[in-house]
C-alpha positions as CSV (number, residue, x, y, z in Angstrom):
1,M,13.9,-15.6,20.7
2,R,11.0,-14.5,18.3
3,R,9.6,-16.8,16.2
4,Y,6.4,-14.8,14.4
5,L,7.0,-16.4,10.8
6,L,6.2,-20.1,12.3
7,S,3.7,-18.8,14.2
8,V,2.1,-17.0,11.3
9,S,2.5,-19.8,8.4
10,I,1.5,-22.7,10.3
11,L,-1.7,-21.1,11.4
12,C,-2.1,-20.8,7.9
13,L,-1.0,-24.0,6.5
14,M,-3.4,-25.7,9.1
15,L,-6.7,-23.7,8.4
16,L,-6.5,-23.6,4.6
17,A,-5.4,-27.6,4.9
18,P,-8.5,-29.6,4.1
19,A,-7.7,-31.7,7.2
20,C,-8.5,-28.8,9.2
21,G,-11.5,-29.6,11.2
22,E,-14.3,-31.6,9.4
23,H,-15.0,-29.4,6.2
24,G,-11.8,-27.5,6.0
25,L,-12.0,-23.3,5.9
26,N,-15.6,-22.5,6.5
27,V,-17.8,-19.7,7.0
28,S,-21.0,-18.7,6.7
29,F,-22.0,-15.6,4.7
30,P,-22.6,-12.3,6.0
31,D,-25.8,-10.5,6.1
32,P,-26.2,-9.0,2.4
33,T,-27.7,-6.1,3.8
34,V,-25.0,-5.1,6.6
35,G,-21.5,-4.4,6.1
36,A,-19.2,-5.0,3.3
37,L,-21.4,-2.9,0.9
38,P,-19.7,-1.1,-1.7
39,L,-19.4,2.6,-1.8
40,A,-21.7,4.8,-4.3
41,E,-18.4,5.2,-6.6
42,E,-15.5,2.9,-6.9
43,P,-12.1,4.7,-5.8
44,S,-10.2,6.0,-8.2
45,F,-6.5,4.4,-8.8
46,A,-5.4,7.9,-10.5
47,H,-3.7,9.5,-7.4
48,P,-2.0,7.3,-4.4
49,D,-4.5,6.3,-1.5
50,W,-3.4,6.3,2.0
51,L,-4.4,3.6,4.9
52,T,-3.5,2.9,8.3
53,T,-5.6,0.5,10.7
54,S,-8.9,0.3,10.5
55,R,-10.0,2.9,13.1
56,D,-8.4,5.6,10.7
57,V,-10.4,6.9,8.0
58,N,-8.9,8.8,4.7
59,V,-10.5,11.8,3.8
60,R,-9.7,14.3,1.2
61,I,-10.2,18.1,1.9
62,H,-10.7,19.9,-1.4
63,G,-12.8,23.0,-3.0
64,L,-12.1,25.4,-6.0
65,A,-9.0,28.3,-4.9
66,V,-7.6,30.9,-6.7
67,A,-4.1,31.3,-6.6
68,P,-2.8,35.0,-7.2
69,L,-0.5,36.0,-9.8
70,S,2.5,38.2,-9.4
71,G,4.3,40.4,-11.8
72,R,3.2,41.3,-15.4
73,P,2.0,37.6,-17.1
74,P,4.7,36.7,-19.9
75,A,3.2,36.7,-23.6
76,D,4.5,33.4,-23.9
77,R,2.2,30.8,-24.0
78,Q,3.7,28.2,-22.0
79,A,5.9,30.7,-20.3
80,L,2.6,31.6,-19.0
81,R,1.5,28.6,-18.0
82,D,5.0,28.0,-15.9
83,H,4.4,31.5,-14.4
84,A,0.7,30.2,-13.0
85,Q,1.6,26.9,-12.5
86,A,4.6,28.5,-9.6
87,A,1.9,30.4,-8.1
88,V,-0.4,27.3,-7.8
89,H,2.1,25.8,-5.9
90,A,2.9,28.3,-3.9
91,H,-0.6,29.3,-3.1
92,E,-1.1,25.5,-2.7
93,R,1.4,25.7,0.5
94,H,-0.1,28.4,1.3
95,M,-3.6,27.1,1.8
96,T,-2.2,23.7,3.4
97,Q,-0.6,26.0,6.3
98,R,-4.2,27.3,6.9
99,V,-5.8,24.1,6.7
100,I,-3.4,22.9,9.5
101,E,-4.0,25.8,11.3
102,H,-7.7,25.2,11.1
103,I,-7.7,21.9,12.1
104,T,-4.9,22.2,14.9
105,R,-7.7,25.5,15.8
106,T,-10.9,23.5,16.0
107,L,-8.9,20.7,18.0
108,E,-8.1,22.5,20.6
109,E,-11.4,24.3,21.3
110,H,-12.8,21.2,21.5
111,G,-10.4,20.0,24.0
112,R,-9.0,17.3,21.7
113,G,-5.8,18.2,21.1
114,D,-4.0,15.3,21.8
115,L,-5.8,13.4,18.8
116,A,-3.6,12.1,16.3
117,W,-4.1,13.0,12.4
118,Q,-1.6,13.5,9.7
119,S,-1.6,15.3,6.6
120,T,-0.5,14.8,3.1
121,R,-0.4,17.3,0.0
122,L,0.4,15.2,-3.2
123,M,3.2,16.6,-5.1
124,S,2.3,17.0,-9.0
125,A,4.7,18.7,-12.1
126,T,1.2,19.6,-13.2
127,T,-1.9,20.8,-11.6
128,P,-5.4,21.5,-14.3
129,M,-5.8,25.2,-13.7
130,K,-7.6,28.2,-15.1
131,I,-5.5,31.0,-15.9
132,D,-7.4,34.9,-15.6
133,T,-4.6,37.0,-17.2
134,E,-6.6,40.4,-16.6
135,A,-8.0,39.5,-12.7
136,L,-4.2,38.0,-12.5
137,R,-5.7,35.0,-10.9
138,V,-5.2,31.1,-11.6
139,R,-8.5,29.0,-9.9
140,Y,-7.4,25.5,-9.4
141,E,-8.6,22.4,-7.4
142,F,-6.8,22.4,-4.0
143,A,-6.7,19.1,-2.3
144,L,-5.0,17.8,1.0
145,H,-5.2,13.9,2.1
146,V,-5.8,14.1,5.8
147,R,-5.4,10.4,7.9
148,A,-7.5,10.2,11.1
149,T,-10.0,8.9,13.3
150,P,-13.7,9.9,12.2
151,E,-14.1,12.1,15.4
152,L,-11.8,14.6,13.8
153,F,-14.0,14.9,10.7
154,H,-17.1,15.0,12.5
155,L,-15.5,18.0,14.8
156,L,-14.7,19.9,11.5
157,A,-18.5,19.7,9.8
158,P,-20.1,18.7,13.0
159,H,-24.4,17.7,12.2
160,Q,-23.4,17.3,8.5
161,R,-23.9,13.7,7.1
162,V,-24.4,14.9,3.4
163,D,-21.7,16.9,1.7
164,P,-19.4,18.2,5.1
165,K,-17.7,21.2,4.1
166,F,-16.4,24.1,6.7
167,E,-14.6,27.4,5.6
168,I,-11.1,29.0,6.2
169,E,-10.4,32.3,5.0
170,V,-7.4,33.4,2.7
171,A,-5.7,36.2,1.3
172,E,-7.1,37.1,-1.6
173,S,-3.5,38.6,-2.9
174,W,0.1,38.8,-2.1
175,W,0.3,42.1,-1.5
176,G,-3.4,42.9,0.1
177,D,-4.7,42.5,3.5
178,S,-8.0,41.4,2.8
179,E,-9.4,38.1,3.1
180,S,-12.2,35.8,1.3
181,S,-13.9,32.6,2.0
182,I,-13.3,29.7,0.5
183,T,-15.7,26.5,1.2
184,L,-13.6,23.1,1.3
185,R,-15.2,19.9,1.5
186,L,-14.8,16.9,3.1
187,T,-15.0,13.2,0.8
188,E,-14.1,9.5,2.2
189,D,-11.3,8.4,0.3
190,R,-11.3,4.4,0.3
191,A,-8.3,2.9,-0.4
192,P,-8.7,0.6,-3.8
193,D,-7.1,-2.7,-3.6
194,A,-5.8,-5.1,-5.9
195,F,-3.6,-8.3,-6.0
196,L,-0.2,-7.9,-6.9
197,P,0.2,-9.4,-10.8
198,Y,2.1,-12.8,-9.5
199,P,1.9,-14.8,-12.6
200,A,3.9,-11.7,-14.1
201,M,6.6,-11.9,-11.3
202,A,6.6,-16.5,-11.4
203,K,7.3,-16.2,-15.0
204,D,10.6,-17.3,-15.2
205,G,9.7,-20.3,-13.2
206,A,10.0,-18.3,-9.5
207,I,9.3,-15.3,-7.2
208,D,12.5,-13.7,-6.7
209,I,12.4,-11.6,-3.5
210,A,15.4,-9.5,-2.2
211,V,14.9,-7.7,1.7
212,H,18.1,-4.8,1.9
213,V,18.2,-4.0,5.5
214,G,20.3,-1.5,6.8
215,D,21.6,0.7,9.9
216,G,19.6,3.6,9.6
217,S,19.1,6.0,12.8
218,S,15.3,4.5,13.8
219,A,17.1,1.1,13.9
220,T,17.5,-0.5,17.2
221,D,20.1,-3.3,16.7
222,P,22.2,-3.8,14.0
223,A,21.5,-5.1,10.9
224,E,23.8,-8.2,10.9
225,A,21.8,-9.3,14.3
226,R,18.2,-8.6,12.7
227,I,18.9,-10.5,9.5
228,E,20.0,-13.4,11.7
229,E,16.9,-13.5,13.4
230,T,14.6,-13.0,10.6
231,G,16.6,-15.8,8.6
232,L,16.2,-18.2,11.2
233,S,12.5,-17.5,11.2
234,L,12.9,-18.6,8.0
235,L,14.4,-21.6,8.4
236,D,11.8,-22.6,10.9
237,T,8.7,-22.6,8.7
238,G,10.4,-25.0,6.1
239,W,12.9,-22.4,4.0
240,K,15.8,-24.0,3.2
241,H,19.3,-22.1,2.7
242,P,22.5,-24.0,2.2
243,S,24.5,-23.0,5.6
244,M,21.2,-23.9,7.6
245,A,22.8,-22.0,10.9
246,N,25.6,-20.0,10.1
247,F,25.0,-17.7,7.4
248,G,28.1,-15.3,7.1
249,P,27.8,-12.0,5.8
250,L,24.5,-11.9,3.6
251,E,25.0,-10.1,0.7
252,A,24.1,-9.3,-3.2
253,D,25.4,-13.1,-4.4
254,S,25.0,-14.6,-1.5
255,A,22.6,-17.9,-1.8
256,P,19.2,-17.2,-0.8
257,F,16.7,-18.8,1.1
258,T,14.6,-21.0,-1.2
259,R,11.3,-22.9,-0.9
260,A,9.2,-25.3,-3.2
261,A,6.0,-23.9,-4.1
262,T,3.3,-23.9,-6.9
263,L,2.9,-21.1,-8.7
264,N,-0.1,-20.3,-11.3
265,G,-0.7,-24.4,-11.3
266,A,3.3,-25.1,-12.4
267,D,5.8,-26.3,-9.9
268,S,8.3,-23.7,-9.2
269,E,9.7,-22.1,-6.2
270,L,9.8,-18.8,-4.3
271,R,13.6,-17.0,-3.4
272,L,14.0,-15.0,-0.8
273,T,17.8,-13.1,-0.5
274,L,18.5,-11.2,2.7
275,I,21.2,-8.6,2.3
276,Q,22.8,-6.2,4.7
277,E,23.5,-2.4,3.3
278,L,27.2,-1.7,4.1
279,A,27.8,2.0,3.9
280,S,31.3,0.8,2.7
281,D,29.6,-0.5,-0.5
282,R,29.3,3.1,-1.9
283,G,31.2,5.7,-2.8
284,A,30.7,9.2,-1.9
285,A,29.2,10.3,-5.4
286,R,27.2,6.4,-6.0
287,R,24.8,6.1,-3.5
288,L,23.2,2.9,-5.2
289,S,25.3,-0.1,-3.9
290,S,26.0,-3.0,-6.7
291,G,23.1,-5.0,-4.6
292,L,20.6,-2.4,-4.6
293,L,21.1,-2.1,-9.0
294,T,21.3,-5.9,-8.9
295,S,17.9,-6.1,-7.1
296,L,16.3,-2.7,-8.6
297,T,16.7,-4.3,-12.4
298,T,16.4,-8.2,-11.9
299,R,14.3,-8.9,-9.0
300,D,10.5,-9.0,-8.5
301,I,10.1,-7.6,-5.2
302,V,12.4,-5.3,-3.7
303,I,12.1,-4.4,0.0
304,L,14.2,-1.8,1.8
305,R,14.4,-1.6,5.6
306,D,15.8,0.8,7.6
307,L,18.3,2.6,5.3
308,E,19.7,5.5,4.9
309,P,17.6,8.8,4.2
310,S,20.2,9.4,1.2
311,V,20.1,6.0,0.1
312,E,16.5,6.5,0.1
313,A,16.8,9.3,-1.8
314,A,18.5,7.4,-4.6
315,V,16.3,4.8,-4.9
316,A,13.4,7.1,-5.6
317,R,15.3,9.1,-8.1
318,A,16.6,5.6,-9.4
319,V,12.6,4.3,-9.7
320,G,11.3,7.5,-10.6
321,L,9.2,8.4,-7.5
322,S,11.0,11.8,-6.8
323,T,9.3,15.2,-7.6
324,T,13.0,15.8,-9.4
325,S,14.4,14.0,-12.8
326,S,17.5,12.4,-12.4
327,A,20.0,11.5,-15.1
328,A,21.0,8.0,-12.6
329,A,17.6,6.8,-13.2
330,I,17.4,3.4,-14.6
331,E,15.2,1.4,-16.8
332,G,15.8,-2.3,-16.5
333,R,13.7,-4.4,-14.5
334,P,11.8,-7.4,-14.4
335,E,8.0,-7.5,-16.3
336,A,6.2,-7.3,-13.1
337,Q,8.1,-5.5,-10.2
338,L,6.9,-4.6,-6.4
339,I,9.3,-2.1,-4.5
340,L,8.2,-1.7,-0.7
341,V,9.9,0.7,1.8
342,H,9.8,-0.3,5.4
343,R,10.6,2.8,7.9
344,T,10.6,4.7,10.6
345,S,9.4,8.2,10.2
346,D,6.8,10.8,10.8
347,T,6.5,11.6,7.3
348,P,5.8,9.3,3.9
349,W,8.9,8.4,1.8
350,S,8.7,10.2,-1.1
351,H,5.9,12.1,-3.2
352,P,5.3,10.7,-6.8
353,G,5.9,14.2,-8.8
354,V,6.4,12.5,-12.3
355,D,3.7,11.1,-14.6
356,S,5.9,8.2,-15.4
357,V,5.4,6.6,-12.3
358,R,1.3,6.1,-12.7
359,A,2.2,5.6,-16.4
360,N,4.7,2.4,-15.6
361,A,2.6,-0.6,-15.7
362,G,4.9,-2.8,-14.4
363,R,6.3,-1.5,-10.9
364,D,4.3,-1.1,-8.0
365,F,5.5,0.8,-5.0
366,M,4.6,0.5,-1.0
367,E,5.2,2.1,2.0
368,L,5.1,0.6,5.6
369,R,5.8,3.4,7.9
370,T,5.6,3.3,12.0
371,T,6.3,6.8,14.1
372,E,8.2,4.3,16.4
373,P,10.9,2.0,15.6
374,S,9.2,-1.2,15.8
375,T,10.2,-4.9,15.6
376,D,11.3,-6.9,12.9
377,A,7.8,-8.7,13.2
378,V,6.1,-6.4,11.0
379,L,9.1,-7.1,8.1
380,E,8.7,-11.1,9.0
381,G,4.3,-10.7,8.8
382,L,5.2,-9.2,5.5
383,L,7.8,-12.2,3.9
384,A,4.6,-14.6,5.7
385,G,1.4,-13.0,3.3
386,L,4.1,-12.5,0.3
387,T,5.2,-16.0,0.2
388,L,1.9,-17.4,1.7
389,T,1.5,-21.4,0.7
390,D,-1.6,-23.7,1.4
391,S,-1.4,-27.4,2.4
392,G,-0.6,-28.0,-1.0
393,D,2.5,-25.7,-1.5
394,R,0.1,-23.5,-3.6
395,H,1.0,-20.0,-3.4
396,V,-1.8,-18.3,-1.4
397,P,-2.5,-14.6,-3.3
398,L,-3.2,-11.9,-0.9
399,S,-4.2,-8.2,-2.3
400,I,-2.3,-5.0,-0.7
401,N,-4.7,-4.5,1.7
402,G,-4.5,-8.5,3.2
403,L,-0.3,-8.1,3.2
404,H,-0.9,-5.0,5.7
405,N,-3.2,-6.4,8.0
406,L,-1.6,-9.1,8.3
407,A,2.2,-6.5,9.2
408,A,0.2,-4.9,11.0
409,K,-0.4,-7.3,13.7
410,N,2.2,-7.5,15.5
411,A,3.8,-3.8,14.8
412,N,2.2,-2.8,18.6
413,Q,1.6,0.7,17.1
414,A,-0.1,2.3,14.0
415,L,1.2,1.3,10.5
416,H,1.3,3.3,7.8
417,L,0.5,2.3,4.1
418,S,1.1,4.3,1.0
419,V,0.5,2.5,-2.6
420,W,1.4,3.8,-6.1
421,G,0.6,1.7,-9.1
422,L,-2.3,-0.3,-8.7
423,D,-4.4,0.6,-11.8
424,D,-2.5,-2.3,-13.8
425,N,-3.3,-5.2,-11.1
426,P,-5.9,-7.6,-10.9
427,L,-9.0,-7.3,-9.0
428,L,-9.7,-11.2,-9.0
429,N,-7.7,-14.4,-7.9
430,P,-4.9,-13.8,-10.3
431,Y,-4.0,-17.3,-10.4
432,G,-7.8,-18.6,-11.2
433,S,-10.8,-17.7,-13.2
434,D,-14.6,-18.4,-11.5
435,A,-15.5,-21.8,-13.2
436,E,-15.6,-23.0,-9.4
437,L,-17.6,-20.0,-8.3
438,C,-20.7,-21.0,-5.9
439,G,-19.9,-24.8,-6.9
440,A,-20.4,-27.4,-4.1
441,C,-17.2,-27.8,-1.4
442,A,-16.0,-28.9,2.0
443,S,-12.4,-27.3,1.8
444,P,-11.0,-25.1,-0.2
445,G,-8.7,-27.5,-2.4
446,V,-12.1,-27.6,-4.4
447,C,-12.4,-24.3,-5.1
448,G,-9.9,-24.0,-8.0
449,A,-7.0,-21.8,-7.8
450,A,-5.6,-20.9,-3.9
451,G,-7.0,-18.1,-2.6
452,N,-10.4,-19.1,-3.2
453,L,-12.4,-20.4,0.2
454,C,-14.9,-23.0,0.7
455,V,-17.8,-20.6,2.3
456,G,-20.8,-21.4,4.5
457,G,-21.0,-24.0,7.4
458,G,-21.5,-27.4,7.6
459,G,-21.0,-29.8,4.7
460,D,-22.9,-27.5,2.9
461,G,-20.0,-24.8,1.3
462,T,-19.7,-22.8,-1.6
463,C,-16.6,-21.9,-3.5
464,G,-15.8,-18.4,-3.1
465,L,-13.4,-16.3,-5.4
466,A,-10.5,-14.2,-4.7
467,C,-12.0,-10.8,-4.7
468,S,-10.5,-6.7,-4.2
469,S,-13.3,-4.8,-5.5
470,D,-17.4,-5.2,-6.0
471,A,-16.5,-4.4,-9.8
472,A,-14.8,-7.0,-10.5
473,C,-17.0,-9.8,-9.2
474,P,-19.4,-11.4,-12.0
475,T,-22.9,-10.0,-12.1
476,G,-25.0,-11.0,-9.3
477,Y,-22.4,-11.2,-6.9
478,R,-19.8,-8.5,-4.1
479,C,-16.8,-8.7,-3.3
480,S,-17.6,-9.3,1.0
481,T,-15.4,-9.3,3.8
482,L,-15.9,-12.6,5.3
483,D,-16.5,-13.4,8.9
484,L,-13.1,-14.2,10.0
485,E,-11.5,-14.7,13.0
486,P,-8.8,-11.5,13.9
487,S,-6.1,-13.8,13.4
488,L,-7.8,-14.6,9.6
489,D,-8.6,-11.4,8.8
490,F,-5.8,-10.7,6.2
491,L,-6.9,-13.7,3.9
492,P,-9.0,-12.9,0.7
493,R,-12.2,-11.0,0.6
494,Q,-14.0,-13.7,-1.6
495,C,-17.4,-12.6,-4.6
496,V,-20.7,-13.9,-2.9
497,P,-23.8,-13.8,-4.6
498,R,-25.4,-10.7,-3.5
499,S,-28.7,-12.2,-2.7
500,G,-27.2,-14.6,0.4
501,T,-27.8,-17.9,-1.3
502,C,-26.1,-19.8,-4.5
503,A,-28.5,-20.8,-7.0
504,K,-28.9,-24.4,-7.1
């Protein structure tokens, strides 16, 4: 019987403990001239970013496009904008198809038709555009997000290290046969990273997590069996549950698994409820079960695993992550909430089509997706990361990318990540300030909040500061990926001095 949570948790507790070796978790400063350098421009949080594994990159293929207007343009200003927006959406679909055809043809010409890649066109209710009623044209910025290994983009724009681009031919009008050339540029999108708002989640004295497991078509084992396996793993790693052995049917009102923890300096606890989503829980007209409604309106973290597509769609409509408005949208929620969907599919869960998704400062969205059925190791690794504690039972905050790295370790395939709503979350350790930064240390326990690591070898370590962005670090510091062994690469990046040494 698998015990993935056990192995991860014990490993982390040992390596974060002061008693681990002579000096706790000590790592060397990386060479400040290589690796972990910031991008020329920090990524924008204005759009979702797409991340798979370290071998893949996310590239935005974009350029100025012209959509033809059909018929006589309306005289009313709003009607004209609606008419033009419809033309742009139709042209975006046409452009997407032409780009996909170009990529496919390029790969086949180079004998790399087997190279895996995925594209995502981000839907939006409105697109910035310039309308020309005399020429019956609408100018807009086309963008298609493509995820693949760097080889694909080298084939699309060979020998172009600066401003890589390529051209495609696109019809000039709906009614004509003539085509014009459009230049499309390749811009790498580095997925932004941030910590979850853990202090806000723990304000009521606990971080409350609910995992809803269904019997979707991609599930290889019954939900009840998968829940039992996860429950036993939780018990093996120090969690408590009243039954301790025979859980019985786990529903929304079942007792949660609990574990004592220090959250933001206060004695608190972690709560985790495993819930089996049964088809009988829902009427034909009500696609959200009472358990899902309870979780979406009260719990800090809601994880959805292998739900039926109709239920996934209902959740998307209920929380605003859908291209269509819904009268069933729910408003109540905790002060801070993460909704995470873990599923098997060739396509992303849902495109954010309403502005309220990005404007909602209190709710974040993540999707972890595999294209082939995965084991429960992904879910168990994710839970281990969300509830990681050190030897003093202090909750260790992991960033979004740290959670993804940990969940991906036993996925046995690419684990695709989609993220929305990171803009209002902290980029530095949410549990602590920079008061101990560069202070002398022999173990992480003296570096302030959990997650700040003791950096450096021997007995001359210095304290780092957990971070997710260069821009967040104090002046003279950068957010560096430390030289850790692969089993620990999910631990937070640290603010370290750009010079490579701390001023004494």
